DRENDO-1510 file (C-alpha; in Angstrom, 1 decimal, always signed):
<recs>
REC; n; res; u; v; w
REC; 1; MET; +0.0; +0.0; +0.0 .
REC; 2; ASP; +2.7; +2.5; -0.9 .
REC; 3; THR; +0.7; +4.1; -3.6 .
REC; 4; VAL; -1.0; +7.5; -2.8 .
REC; 5; ILE; -3.8; +8.5; -5.1 .
REC; 6; TYR; -5.8; +11.7; -5.4 .
REC; 7; PRO; -9.6; +11.2; -5.7 .
REC; 8; ASP; -9.9; +14.1; -8.1 .
REC; 9; GLU; -7.6; +12.2; -10.6 .
REC; 10; ILE; -9.4; +8.8; -10.3 .
REC; 11; ARG; -12.9; +9.9; -9.5 .
REC; 12; HIS; -14.2; +8.5; -12.8 .
REC; 13; LYS; -12.8; +5.0; -12.0 .
REC; 14; ILE; -14.3; +4.7; -8.5 .
REC; 15; LYS; -17.3; +2.3; -8.4 .
REC; 16; SER; -20.1; +1.6; -6.0 .
REC; 17; GLY; -19.0; -1.1; -3.7 .
REC; 18; TYR; -15.5; +0.3; -3.1 .
REC; 19; ILE; -14.8; +0.9; +0.6 .
REC; 20; ILE; -13.2; +3.9; +2.2 .
REC; 21; LEU; -11.3; +3.1; +5.4 .
REC; 22; TRP; -10.5; +5.8; +7.9 .
REC; 23; LYS; -7.9; +6.3; +10.6 .
REC; 24; GLY; -9.2; +9.2; +12.7 .
REC; 25; GLU; -7.3; +11.3; +15.2 .
REC; 26; GLY; -10.3; +11.9; +17.5 .
REC; 27; LEU; -10.6; +10.2; +20.9 .
REC; 28; ILE; -13.3; +7.6; +19.8 .
REC; 29; SER; -11.3; +6.8; +16.7 .
REC; 30; LYS; -8.2; +6.2; +18.8 .
REC; 31; ILE; -10.1; +3.9; +21.1 .
REC; 32; ILE; -11.4; +1.9; +18.2 .
REC; 33; ARG; -7.9; +1.7; +16.7 .
REC; 34; LEU; -6.8; -0.1; +19.9 .
REC; 35; PHE; -8.7; -3.0; +18.5 .
REC; 36; SER; -8.7; -2.4; +14.8 .
REC; 37; GLU; -6.2; -0.9; +12.3 .
REC; 38; TYR; -8.9; +1.5; +11.0 .
REC; 39; SER; -11.5; +3.4; +13.0 .
REC; 40; HIS; -14.3; +3.8; +10.4 .
REC; 41; ALA; -15.5; +2.3; +7.1 .
REC; 42; SER; -17.7; +3.9; +4.4 .
REC; 43; LEU; -19.4; +2.3; +1.4 .
REC; 44; VAL; -19.0; +4.1; -2.0 .
REC; 45; VAL; -22.1; +4.7; -4.1 .
REC; 46; ARG; -22.1; +6.2; -7.5 .
REC; 47; LEU; -25.2; +7.8; -9.2 .
REC; 48; ASP; -23.7; +8.3; -12.6 .
REC; 49; ARG; -27.0; +7.8; -14.5 .
REC; 50; TYR; -28.0; +11.3; -13.3 .
REC; 51; LYS; -26.3; +13.8; -15.5 .
REC; 52; GLY; -25.6; +16.4; -12.7 .
REC; 53; LEU; -24.1; +13.8; -10.4 .
REC; 54; ARG; -22.0; +12.0; -13.0 .
REC; 55; ASP; -18.7; +13.2; -11.5 .
REC; 56; ARG; -19.6; +12.8; -7.8 .
REC; 57; VAL; -18.6; +10.1; -5.4 .
REC; 58; PHE; -21.0; +9.5; -2.6 .
REC; 59; LEU; -20.6; +7.5; +0.6 .
REC; 60; ILE; -23.4; +5.8; +2.5 .
REC; 61; GLU; -22.1; +5.7; +6.1 .
REC; 62; ALA; -23.4; +4.4; +9.4 .
REC; 63; LEU; -22.9; +7.4; +11.6 .
REC; 64; ALA; -24.2; +8.3; +15.1 .
REC; 65; THR; -27.3; +9.7; +13.4 .
REC; 66; GLY; -27.9; +6.6; +11.3 .
REC; 67; LEU; -27.3; +5.7; +7.7 .
REC; 68; GLU; -26.4; +8.9; +5.8 .
REC; 69; PRO; -25.2; +9.9; +2.3 .
REC; 70; ARG; -22.1; +12.1; +2.2 .
REC; 71; LEU; -19.8; +13.3; -0.5 .
REC; 72; LEU; -16.3; +11.8; -0.5 .
REC; 73; SER; -14.7; +15.1; -1.4 .
REC; 74; LYS; -16.3; +16.9; +1.5 .
REC; 75; ARG; -15.4; +14.1; +4.0 .
REC; 76; LEU; -11.8; +14.2; +2.9 .
REC; 77; LYS; -11.6; +18.0; +2.9 .
REC; 78; HIS; -12.6; +18.2; +6.6 .
REC; 79; TYR; -11.3; +14.9; +7.9 .
REC; 80; LYS; -8.7; +14.9; +10.6 .
REC; 81; GLY; -6.7; +11.7; +10.0 .
REC; 82; GLU; -5.9; +9.4; +7.0 .
REC; 83; ALA; -8.2; +7.8; +4.5 .
REC; 84; PHE; -7.7; +4.7; +2.3 .
REC; 85; ILE; -9.7; +3.2; -0.5 .
REC; 86; LEU; -10.2; -0.6; -0.7 .
REC; 87; VAL; -10.8; -1.7; -4.2 .
REC; 88; PRO; -12.4; -5.1; -4.0 .
REC; 89; ASP; -11.6; -7.6; -6.8 .
REC; 90; ASP; -15.2; -8.7; -7.1 .
REC; 91; ILE; -16.9; -5.4; -8.0 .
REC; 92; THR; -18.1; -5.6; -11.6 .
REC; 93; ASP; -20.4; -3.0; -13.2 .
REC; 94; GLU; -23.4; -5.3; -12.6 .
REC; 95; VAL; -22.5; -5.8; -8.9 .
REC; 96; ALA; -21.9; -2.0; -8.5 .
REC; 97; GLU; -25.4; -1.3; -9.8 .
REC; 98; LYS; -26.9; -3.8; -7.3 .
REC; 99; ILE; -24.9; -2.2; -4.5 .
REC; 100; THR; -26.2; +1.3; -5.4 .
REC; 101; VAL; -29.8; +0.2; -5.4 .
REC; 102; LEU; -29.5; -1.8; -2.2 .
REC; 103; ALA; -27.6; +1.0; -0.4 .
REC; 104; LEU; -30.0; +3.7; -1.4 .
REC; 105; GLU; -33.1; +1.7; -0.5 .
REC; 106; LYS; -31.6; +0.9; +3.0 .
REC; 107; CYS; -30.6; +4.5; +3.5 .
REC; 108; ALA; -34.2; +5.6; +2.9 .
REC; 109; GLU; -35.3; +3.3; +5.7 .
REC; 110; HIS; -33.9; +5.6; +8.4 .
REC; 111; ILE; -31.8; +2.9; +9.9 .
REC; 112; LYS; -30.3; +3.8; +13.3 .
REC; 113; TYR; -26.7; +3.5; +14.5 .
REC; 114; ASP; -25.9; +0.2; +16.3 .
REC; 115; PHE; -24.2; +1.6; +19.4 .
REC; 116; LYS; -24.8; -1.5; +21.5 .
REC; 117; SER; -23.2; -3.9; +18.9 .
REC; 118; LEU; -20.3; -1.5; +18.4 .
REC; 119; VAL; -19.4; -1.8; +22.1 .
REC; 120; LYS; -20.0; -5.6; +22.1 .
REC; 121; ASN; -17.8; -5.9; +19.0 .
REC; 122; ILE; -14.8; -4.5; +20.9 .
REC; 123; PHE; -14.9; -7.5; +23.2 .
REC; 124; GLY; -16.1; -10.2; +20.7 .
REC; 125; ARG; -17.9; -10.5; +17.5 .
REC; 126; VAL; -21.6; -9.9; +17.0 .
REC; 127; SER; -24.1; -11.2; +14.4 .
REC; 128; LEU; -25.2; -9.0; +11.5 .
REC; 129; SER; -28.4; -7.1; +11.9 .
REC; 130; ALA; -30.5; -5.3; +9.3 .
REC; 131; ARG; -32.2; -3.1; +11.9 .
REC; 132; GLN; -29.2; -1.1; +13.0 .
REC; 133; PHE; -25.6; -0.8; +11.9 .
REC; 134; PHE; -22.2; +0.4; +13.0 .
REC; 135; CYS; -19.9; +1.3; +10.1 .
REC; 136; SER; -18.2; -1.9; +9.2 .
REC; 137; GLU; -21.3; -3.9; +10.0 .
REC; 138; TRP; -23.1; -1.8; +7.4 .
REC; 139; VAL; -20.5; -2.4; +4.7 .
REC; 140; TRP; -20.4; -6.2; +5.5 .
REC; 141; TRP; -24.2; -6.5; +5.5 .
REC; 142; VAL; -24.4; -5.1; +1.9 .
REC; 143; ARG; -21.7; -7.6; +0.8 .
REC; 144; VAL; -23.4; -10.6; +2.5 .
REC; 145; LYS; -26.9; -9.6; +1.2 .
REC; 146; LEU; -25.6; -9.6; -2.4 .
REC; 147; GLY; -23.7; -12.9; -1.9 .
REC; 148; LEU; -20.2; -11.3; -2.2 .
REC; 149; SER; -19.3; -12.4; +1.3 .
REC; 150; LYS; -20.6; -15.3; +3.4 .
REC; 151; ASN; -19.8; -14.8; +7.0 .
REC; 152; GLY; -22.7; -13.4; +9.1 .
REC; 153; ILE; -20.5; -12.0; +11.8 .
REC; 154; ALA; -20.0; -8.2; +11.9 .
REC; 155; PRO; -16.3; -7.3; +11.3 .
REC; 156; ARG; -14.4; -4.4; +12.7 .
REC; 157; PRO; -13.2; -1.8; +10.2 .
REC; 158; GLY; -9.7; -3.3; +10.2 .
REC; 159; ASP; -11.0; -6.7; +9.4 .
REC; 160; LEU; -12.5; -5.7; +6.0 .
REC; 161; PRO; -9.2; -5.7; +4.1 .
REC; 162; LYS; -8.4; -9.1; +5.5 .
REC; 163; LEU; -11.8; -10.5; +4.5 .
REC; 164; ILE; -12.2; -8.8; +1.1 .
REC; 165; PRO; -9.7; -9.6; -1.6 .
REC; 166; GLY; -8.5; -6.4; -3.3 .
REC; 167; LYS; -6.0; -3.5; -3.2 .
REC; 168; ILE; -5.7; -0.6; -0.8 .
REC; 169; TYR; -4.5; +2.8; -1.7 .
REC; 170; LYS; -4.0; +5.9; +0.5 .
REC; 171; LEU; -6.2; +8.8; -0.5 .
REC; 172; GLU; -5.0; +12.4; -0.3 .
REC; 173; TYR; -7.3; +15.4; -0.8 .
REC; 174; ARG; -6.1; +18.2; -3.1 .
REC; 175; GLY; -9.4; +20.0; -3.7 .
REC; 176; ASP; -12.7; +19.5; -5.5 .
</recs>
C-alpha cells in the first residue's frame, strides 16, 4: 500500500462497492484503533446515471445519526486523519449497480446506528443485523446480502481488508 492517489484524478474510476477506510485522530477513533487498524468504514455509491451527479462520489455511512449519504470530497476535505480506498476484486459493473440500489433503499429506511453492537464488537464478534448498523457492519451486511461475502458476523473496520480480496491505496485530498 505504498501508492498514494488523489480522488480528483481517479474519480471516474471509483465504483459503487469500493470501501473507504479511515484512521481518525479523535478520541473515539483512537479507542477503536486499539482493537482495529482502521477506525471507520464507508461504502462508496455512484449515481452516474443522473447527469448532474456523474462526477460525484457518494458515501453511505453508518454514523451516530444513522445511515447517511455524504460526498467523499467533503469528507476528505474536513477529515482529521488518514483515508484509504479498498478496491475489492469482485466489483463488476453489474455488482456495482446492485450495491447502489440496495444501499439507497436501505438508506431511505432511516436505519439507526448500532451503538450496542459497536461496544460488544470490541470484546467479541456480533451477528449482523439489518435493523441497526455500525460502520463496518453496514459495509459487510451489503456484501453478505448480495452474496459477495458469506460470514454473518459483523467485522471491525480493520477486518475488512483481511476478508475482502482487493487492493488498498492511500487517499489524499487536493481539492474538488
